[in-house]
N, C-alpha and C positions, 0 to 999 in steps of 0.2 A: 192658613191663608190669611192674607192681610185684611184688616177691616177698614183701613184708611190709607190714602196715598198723599204724600206731602208734595204740594205744588206751590211755590213762592211762599214758603213758611206757613202754609195753611193746610190743615189736615182735611182732605176731602173724603167723604164716605164713598166706598166702592159700589154700594148698592143704589146709588142715585143715577139719574139720567145725566148724560154728558153736559147738556145745556145748563141744567140746574147746578151741577158741580162746578162748572167754570164760572157761573155767576157769583159764587162765593168769594171770588177774587175781586178786590176793590178796583173798579175801573172797567170791568167786563160786564156789559149789559146783555140782555137777551138777544139782541140783533148781532152783536159781536160774537156771542157764543154760537149762534146759528151759522155765522160765516165761517168760524173755525171748524165746526163739524162738517160743513159742506166741503171746505178746502181739503180736509184730510179723509174724506170719503166715508164718514160715519153717519148713520141715521140719528136723528135727534132723539129718538127713544132708546138708543142703545145705552148700555150701562157702562160705568167707568171701569168696571172689572174686566170688560171685554177688550180694553185698550192695553197693548203690551208696553213695556217700559221704554223701548226704543222709539216708538211712535209718540209716547208721552214726552220724551226729551225733545223731539222735533217740534211738537206743539209748544213746548216751553220756549224754545229758541224763536219760533215764529211770533209768539206773543210779545217777547222782549224786543224784537226788532220792529214790530208794527205798532204797538200800542204802549201808551204810558199807563202804568199800573202802580198800585200799592203806594209806597212811600214817595216815589217821584211825583205821582199825581197829586198826592196830598200837599206836597211842597209847592207845586205849581199853583194849586188853588189858594194856598195861604199867601203866597207872594202876590197873586193878583188881588186878593182882598186887601193886603197891606198897601199896595200901590193905589187902590181906590181910596183908601183912608188918607194916604199922604197927599193926594191931589185934591182932597176935600170935595169929592163929588157927593151927590145925593146918595148914591148907592153905598159909598164908603161911610157916610154919616149914619145911614140906616144900619149897616153892619156894626158900627161902633156902639150905637145905642141898643143893639140887640132887638131891633124891630124888624118886621117883615120887609124884605127888600124888593120883592117883585110885584107890588101893587095889591097885596092882600088887604082885607079890611082890618082895622085895628080897634073898632068899636067893641067887638065882643071876643075875638079869638086871638089876639096878639099875646096873650098870656102864655100860650104854648111856646112861642118863639123866645120869650124872655126867660124861660126856665133854664 
């Protein structure tokens, strides 16, 4: 018996819940994972080993059509950050200086962002 299933070049543990297993893919959150489970008729507490391979292929096709994930999402995020830097906005400047972007305080805890 397999101990992991590969989905989008990520090895998912077959003994985990479906929602938790789908959340290991970059770009799929808890709500999106719950939507996927509801669409394909699975309980949120069902395990990944209960899903057969044909259903898993359908889920893979659905995710690719509906959501931007993994490298495509990373590329979109990076291009949006570089466009903010190029137009010299405040957010772009904060990204460039590696400071907190969304209004967090910098007196005591910006050192985490700068690492």
